[in-house]
C-alpha positions as CSV (number, residue, x, y, z in Angstrom):
1,X,0.0,-0.2,-0.1
2,X,1.4,3.1,-1.1
3,X,2.0,5.2,2.2
4,X,1.8,8.8,0.4
5,X,-2.2,8.1,-0.3
6,X,-2.5,9.6,2.8
7,X,-1.2,12.9,1.9
8,X,-3.7,13.5,-1.0
9,X,-7.0,12.7,1.7
10,X,-6.7,8.8,1.9
11,X,-5.8,8.4,5.6
12,X,-8.6,5.8,6.0
13,X,-7.5,3.1,3.3
14,X,-5.8,0.7,5.2
15,X,-6.5,-2.8,4.3
16,X,-6.1,-4.2,0.9
17,X,-10.3,-4.5,0.1
18,X,-10.4,-0.8,0.7
19,X,-7.6,0.0,-1.5
20,X,-9.0,-2.6,-4.4
21,X,-12.1,-0.9,-4.0
22,X,-10.3,2.6,-5.1
23,X,-8.4,1.2,-7.7
24,X,-11.4,0.1,-9.3
25,X,-13.3,2.8,-9.0
26,X,-10.2,5.0,-10.6
27,X,-10.3,2.4,-13.7
28,X,-13.8,2.7,-14.6
29,X,-14.0,6.1,-13.6
30,X,-11.0,7.8,-15.1
31,X,-10.8,10.8,-17.3
32,X,-7.2,10.2,-18.4
33,X,-6.1,7.4,-20.3
34,X,-3.1,6.9,-22.2
35,X,-1.7,3.8,-24.0
36,X,2.0,3.2,-26.1
37,X,3.1,0.6,-27.4
38,X,6.9,-0.6,-26.0
39,X,7.4,-3.2,-28.5
40,X,6.0,-5.9,-30.3
41,X,4.4,-7.8,-27.3
42,X,4.3,-5.1,-24.5
43,X,2.5,-2.0,-24.3
44,X,2.1,0.4,-21.1
45,X,-1.2,2.1,-20.1
46,X,-1.3,5.1,-17.9
47,X,-4.9,5.8,-16.1
48,X,-5.0,8.7,-14.0
49,X,-8.2,10.3,-11.5
50,X,-8.3,13.5,-10.0
51,X,-10.0,14.0,-6.7
52,X,-9.1,17.5,-6.3
53,X,-7.5,20.3,-7.6
54,X,-4.6,19.0,-9.5
55,X,-4.4,15.8,-7.3
56,X,-5.3,12.7,-7.8
57,X,-4.4,8.9,-8.4
58,X,-2.6,7.1,-11.6
59,X,-2.1,3.6,-12.1
60,X,0.2,2.0,-14.5
61,X,-0.3,-1.4,-16.4
62,X,-1.4,-3.4,-19.6
63,X,-4.2,-4.1,-20.9
64,X,-4.7,-8.1,-22.2
65,X,-6.9,-9.5,-24.9
66,X,-10.1,-9.3,-23.1
67,X,-9.8,-5.8,-22.3
68,X,-9.0,-6.6,-18.8
69,X,-6.6,-3.8,-16.9
70,X,-3.7,-5.6,-15.0
71,X,-2.4,-3.2,-12.5
72,X,1.9,-2.9,-12.0
73,X,2.0,0.0,-9.9
74,X,0.3,2.8,-8.9
75,X,1.2,6.2,-7.1
76,X,-0.8,9.3,-6.1
77,X,0.2,12.6,-7.5
78,X,0.2,16.4,-7.4
79,X,0.6,18.2,-10.8
80,X,2.5,21.4,-9.8
81,X,1.6,24.9,-12.1
82,X,5.4,26.2,-12.1
83,X,8.3,25.6,-14.3
84,X,10.6,24.8,-11.3
85,X,13.7,23.8,-13.3
86,X,15.1,23.9,-16.9
87,X,18.1,21.6,-16.7
88,X,19.2,18.9,-18.8
89,X,17.3,15.3,-17.4
90,X,18.8,12.2,-17.0
91,X,16.0,9.2,-16.7
92,X,16.5,5.9,-15.0
93,X,14.3,3.0,-14.9
94,X,13.7,1.7,-11.3
95,X,14.9,-1.7,-11.0
96,X,11.4,-3.3,-9.3
97,X,8.8,-1.6,-11.7
98,X,7.8,0.4,-14.6
99,X,8.3,3.6,-12.5
100,X,11.1,6.2,-13.8
101,X,13.1,9.0,-11.9
102,X,14.9,11.9,-13.5
103,X,18.0,13.6,-12.5
104,X,19.5,16.8,-13.0
105,X,21.6,19.5,-11.5
106,X,20.5,22.7,-10.3
107,X,23.1,25.5,-9.3
108,X,20.4,27.2,-6.8
109,X,20.6,23.6,-4.5
110,X,24.0,22.7,-5.3
111,X,22.9,19.1,-5.0
112,X,21.4,16.7,-7.9
113,X,17.9,16.7,-7.5
114,X,16.4,13.2,-8.3
115,X,12.6,13.3,-8.7
116,X,9.9,10.4,-9.6
117,X,8.8,11.0,-13.3
118,X,5.0,11.2,-13.5
119,X,4.6,11.1,-17.0
120,X,6.2,7.7,-18.0
121,X,3.9,7.1,-20.8
122,X,5.0,10.9,-22.8
123,X,8.3,9.8,-22.1
124,X,8.3,6.4,-23.5
125,X,6.3,7.2,-26.4
126,X,9.0,9.8,-27.4
127,X,12.0,7.5,-26.7
128,X,10.6,4.8,-29.1
129,X,10.4,7.2,-31.7
130,X,13.3,7.5,-34.3
131,X,14.1,11.1,-33.8
132,X,16.7,12.3,-30.8
133,X,15.1,12.7,-27.6
134,X,15.8,16.1,-26.1
135,X,16.4,16.3,-22.5
136,X,17.2,19.7,-21.9
137,X,13.5,20.9,-21.4
138,X,11.3,22.5,-18.3
139,X,10.6,20.6,-15.1
140,X,7.8,20.9,-13.2
141,X,7.9,19.9,-9.9
142,X,5.4,18.9,-7.1
143,X,5.5,17.0,-3.7
144,X,3.9,15.4,-0.9
145,X,4.2,14.9,2.9
146,X,3.3,13.0,5.5
147,X,4.3,15.0,8.2
148,X,5.1,18.7,8.7
149,X,5.0,22.1,10.8
150,X,4.7,25.7,10.2
151,X,7.4,28.0,12.0
152,X,8.0,31.5,11.8
153,X,10.0,33.5,9.2
154,X,13.4,35.1,9.7
155,X,13.1,38.9,10.1
156,X,14.8,40.7,7.8
157,X,15.4,44.4,6.3
158,X,15.3,45.7,2.8
159,X,19.5,45.7,2.7
160,X,19.6,42.4,3.9
161,X,17.8,41.2,1.7
162,X,19.5,42.9,-1.7
163,X,22.7,41.4,-0.1
164,X,21.5,37.8,0.2
165,X,19.9,37.9,-3.4
166,X,23.6,39.2,-4.7
167,X,25.4,36.5,-2.7
168,X,22.8,33.8,-4.2
169,X,23.6,34.7,-7.5
170,X,27.7,35.0,-7.1
171,X,27.3,31.2,-5.3
172,X,25.5,29.9,-8.6
173,X,28.0,31.4,-10.7
174,X,31.2,30.0,-8.5
175,X,29.2,26.6,-8.6
176,X,28.7,26.9,-12.2
177,X,32.4,27.5,-13.0
178,X,33.3,24.9,-10.5
179,X,31.5,22.0,-12.8
180,X,33.4,23.2,-15.2
181,X,37.0,22.2,-13.4
182,X,37.5,26.2,-12.7
183,X,40.2,25.6,-9.7
184,X,39.9,28.9,-8.5
185,X,35.9,29.0,-8.0
186,X,36.6,25.6,-6.5
187,X,38.7,27.2,-3.9
188,X,36.3,30.0,-3.2
189,X,33.8,28.1,-2.7
190,X,35.7,26.1,0.1
191,X,36.8,29.2,1.9
192,X,33.2,30.2,1.7
193,X,32.0,26.9,3.4
194,X,34.5,27.0,6.2
195,X,33.5,30.8,6.9
196,X,30.0,29.6,6.9
197,X,30.3,26.8,9.1
198,X,32.5,29.1,11.7
199,X,29.7,32.0,11.6
200,X,26.7,28.8,11.8
201,X,28.7,27.3,15.1
202,X,29.6,30.7,17.0
203,X,25.6,31.8,16.4
204,X,24.5,28.4,17.3
205,X,25.7,28.7,20.8
206,X,23.4,31.7,21.4
207,X,20.7,31.3,18.6
208,X,18.3,29.1,17.5
209,X,19.3,26.9,14.2
210,X,15.6,28.0,12.5
211,X,16.5,31.9,12.9
212,X,20.3,31.4,11.3
213,X,19.4,28.8,8.5
214,X,16.3,29.9,6.2
215,X,16.1,27.0,4.0
216,X,17.2,24.2,3.2
217,X,17.0,20.9,1.1
218,X,18.4,17.9,2.1
219,X,18.2,14.4,0.8
220,X,16.3,12.4,3.4
221,X,16.3,8.3,4.2
222,X,16.8,5.7,1.8
223,X,15.0,6.8,-1.1
224,X,16.5,8.8,-3.6
225,X,13.9,11.2,-4.1
226,X,12.8,12.1,-0.9
227,X,14.4,15.2,1.0
228,X,13.8,17.2,4.2
229,X,12.9,20.6,3.6
230,X,12.5,23.9,5.1
231,X,10.8,26.4,2.6
232,X,9.2,29.7,2.6
233,X,5.1,29.6,1.9
234,X,4.3,31.6,-1.3
235,X,0.3,30.9,-1.1
236,X,-1.8,28.6,1.2
237,X,-5.3,26.6,0.3
238,X,-7.2,24.4,1.9
239,X,-8.8,21.7,-0.1
240,X,-11.1,18.7,0.0
241,X,-10.7,15.2,-1.3
242,X,-14.1,14.5,-3.4
243,X,-14.1,11.1,-2.6
244,X,-13.6,10.7,1.4
245,X,-14.0,14.3,2.0
246,X,-10.5,14.9,3.7
247,X,-9.1,18.0,4.0
248,X,-5.5,18.7,2.8
249,X,-3.5,21.7,2.0
250,X,-2.1,22.7,-1.1
251,X,0.8,25.1,-0.7
252,X,3.0,26.9,-2.6
253,X,6.9,26.9,-1.6
254,X,10.3,28.5,-2.5
255,X,13.3,26.4,-1.5
256,X,16.5,27.9,-2.3
257,X,14.6,29.8,-5.1
258,X,13.3,26.7,-6.3
259,X,9.5,26.9,-6.2
260,X,7.4,23.8,-6.1
261,X,3.8,23.0,-4.8
262,X,2.9,20.9,-2.0
263,X,0.0,19.0,-0.5
264,X,-0.1,17.1,2.8
265,X,-3.2,16.2,4.9
266,X,-4.6,18.7,7.1
267,X,-4.3,16.2,10.2
268,X,-0.2,15.9,9.6
269,X,0.5,19.6,9.6
270,X,1.2,21.3,13.1
271,X,0.5,25.1,12.3
272,X,-1.4,27.2,10.4
273,X,0.2,28.0,7.0
274,X,0.0,31.3,6.1
275,X,2.4,33.0,3.0
276,X,5.6,34.5,4.7
277,X,5.7,31.5,7.2
278,X,8.0,28.6,6.5
279,X,6.8,24.9,6.1
280,X,9.3,22.1,7.6
281,X,8.6,18.3,6.8
282,X,10.1,15.7,4.6
283,X,8.8,15.2,1.0
284,X,8.8,13.0,-1.9
285,X,9.5,15.0,-4.5
286,X,7.7,14.6,-8.0
287,X,8.6,15.7,-11.6
288,X,6.4,16.7,-14.9
289,X,8.4,16.9,-17.9
290,X,7.2,19.4,-20.0
291,X,8.6,17.9,-23.3
């Protein structure tokens, strides 16, 4: 059973009978179906159904000769509405199922960003064509969370905001140069990291860590597409799952200058999310490639 079903309002789906009933409901009533031929013998069908504003469940499997759908895997999804990243994307297939992850390097994060690919059928359709597949494409990111909390923002004046913006731009340029092998940029980044560590260590003796670190984006757990984040809330909406009538929060977040959308069950979020405040929690990152 997929643990992140809870994030989009399915916290009461806790046994195989309820899950099968939900999956059959999606198969019978889905608004989106797409089938592609992988080879001469195998095909792949994606079936999606929304249960609220841009969130729902996607099934992947194959129809047999009797038009019976055989489920291979499923996942809850949230469609983002902003282009988050536009970098070259490497796509890799998971070993256990017909699922794929995308990976790209974004200078704003400083680490490789890995996300669960939502539109696998679109990717395979283009991959199977004889024309070359351009993967330097926009990616719309979104995320689901099972636990989070709202914390207050850091108070900054106008001068501090301008200085931070200039520092971010300069760091992004240095990271770009360092990836090309520029030794001066590598040395400069190393010195900056030592200085940052010294400042944080000094301030942490007297201040709370969340008054020092404004946002963070850190890999979390054994899954490559899970992260622990501290992000600023841009917008917050309370929406309802049409199937279960559970309330979920639909948040727009910005973390290290990357904007993405997040969905979390109202029961699992501590505090009231309001624009300007911050969200802290663990997330499962998803992404849709805009071919």
